[in-house]
C-alpha angles and dihedrals in degrees: 000000000000115000109247095024124123091258093054115096133190100023125139107264089225090061111110094213124187095130135089132238110214119180090340095309125110113238128189127197113225116205115226122201129200132165118260117258121247094021128115116239123186122207135184109222126215091258090056096254117136117225129192115205136184126183100211122204125180114227096247099029129106094208138059135214125214118225117195127181119191141155119261136170086270094055126263115345134185133202113248113209115241093012091076094211141096112255127197107258091226089063093049092050092048091052095046096048117359093196094048117118116188119233124244130299089025091057090058094045091051093046082230119224118173113227135173117257090247093051092049091049091049091053089054093045090055089061096048121096099188112086090206091062097045093090113113092215090053091051092048091048093050093048094047096044105034105035107087090353091171089070087071135233092286093060113111125233087249091058090050090049091052090052091051089049089052088056090051090047090057092049089053092048092053092046092055 
């Protein structure tokens, strides 16, 4: 029974309460907060940059991946799980769905440049230091399976692109 509650008898009226006594020992519940999975959160960092973040968890997985989109001097970039590097969002979109064209105002924010899937992969490969990860098929697989993983394996590249554009939309909304 919680001290100070209606069910608690014989306690000093001056007592603040809000804790429990279990087997003669005082116990306190400590609330713990965490952000919901599979939800976009937008933050303003100390340097003034605005970051959109989504902790993505597949339905049957026991792990999560963190997707972050943020502005950089090279345009908007996102973190690609397992590659351990920031990748231009244009390249990610071109790999996910080569025929995809973002809607306005996202196209402007991205400084959109259409590229072939091979060209986008090559731009990422140039940034990688690990020879193991410099395989275009590996890069495509990571981007298709780990970006917006919560959408599931059946989600198309176009659907993943739309989710990334939603993240950019939220960055734009917070900036304005």
